[in-house]
C-alpha positions in Angstrom: 11.4 -20.1 -8.7 13.7 -17.2 -7.6 12.8 -14.2 -8.4 15.3 -11.0 -8.5 14.2 -7.6 -7.5 16.2 -4.3 -7.8 15.3 -1.9 -5.7 16.0 2.1 -5.8 15.8 4.6 -3.7 13.5 7.3 -4.7 13.3 10.0 -2.6 14.1 11.2 1.3 11.9 13.6 3.2 11.7 14.1 6.9 13.8 10.4 7.5 10.9 8.8 5.7 12.6 6.8 2.5 10.7 6.1 -0.6 11.5 2.9 -2.5 10.3 1.3 -5.3 11.5 -2.2 -6.5 10.6 -4.0 -10.3 11.9 -7.7 -11.0 12.7 -8.8 -14.2 10.5 -11.4 -15.8 10.9 -14.6 -14.4 9.6 -17.8 -15.9 9.9 -21.6 -15.4 8.5 -24.5 -17.2 7.5 -27.5 -14.8 5.6 -30.8 -16.1 2.0 -30.6 -14.9 -0.5 -34.0 -14.5 -4.2 -33.5 -15.2 -6.8 -35.9 -15.5 -9.8 -35.5 -17.9 -13.3 -35.9 -17.0 -13.4 -39.4 -18.7 -10.4 -40.2 -16.1 -7.7 -40.0 -18.9 -4.4 -39.3 -17.4 -1.6 -36.8 -19.0 1.1 -34.8 -18.3 1.5 -31.5 -19.6 4.0 -28.4 -19.6 3.2 -25.9 -18.0 4.8 -22.2 -18.4 4.6 -20.0 -15.5 5.8 -16.1 -15.8 6.0 -14.0 -12.9 6.4 -10.2 -12.9 6.7 -8.2 -9.5 6.6 -4.8 -8.4 6.7 -3.0 -4.7 6.3 0.5 -3.1 7.9 0.9 0.4 7.8 3.8 2.6 10.6 3.2 5.3 10.5 5.3 8.6 14.0 5.9 9.4 13.2 7.1 13.0 11.1 3.6 13.7 13.3 1.1 12.1 9.8 -0.2 10.3 7.8 0.2 6.7 5.2 2.4 7.6 3.2 1.2 4.2 4.4 -1.6 1.7 2.8 -2.4 -1.3 3.3 -5.4 -3.6 2.0 -6.5 -7.0 2.4 -9.7 -8.3 1.5 -10.7 -11.9 1.3 -14.1 -13.0 0.8 -16.0 -16.3 0.6 -19.7 -16.5 0.2 -21.4 -19.9 -0.7 -24.8 -20.5 -1.2 -26.3 -24.1 -4.2 -23.6 -25.6 -4.9 -22.2 -21.8 -3.9 -19.5 -20.4 -4.8 -17.8 -16.8 -3.7 -14.6 -15.5 -3.7 -13.7 -11.8 -2.5 -10.9 -10.3 -2.5 -10.3 -6.3 -2.0 -6.7 -4.9 -1.3 -6.5 -1.1 -1.3 -3.4 0.9 0.1 -3.1 4.6 -0.2 0.4 6.2 0.8 1.2 9.9 -2.1 3.3 11.4 -1.2 5.9 14.0 
């Protein structure tokens, strides 16, 4: 799944660039092969909806991200079942 993210430079202070990113909602439908407890196999249509947001603090002097934060929200729908998942990842350079 390709996810387009739009980045915005929010501010610059002491050669630190504060950047935010946000995706538009992306979705894809794919067939999912399932097997029941009784062993019966069937193919169901699964829908995946993904939203992403990010925040970066880029140090222009060092040429690296000193802080990177990414949030990924996913909703998976298969017939009457809905599963939601959130991944929050932070990477910070420690002095």
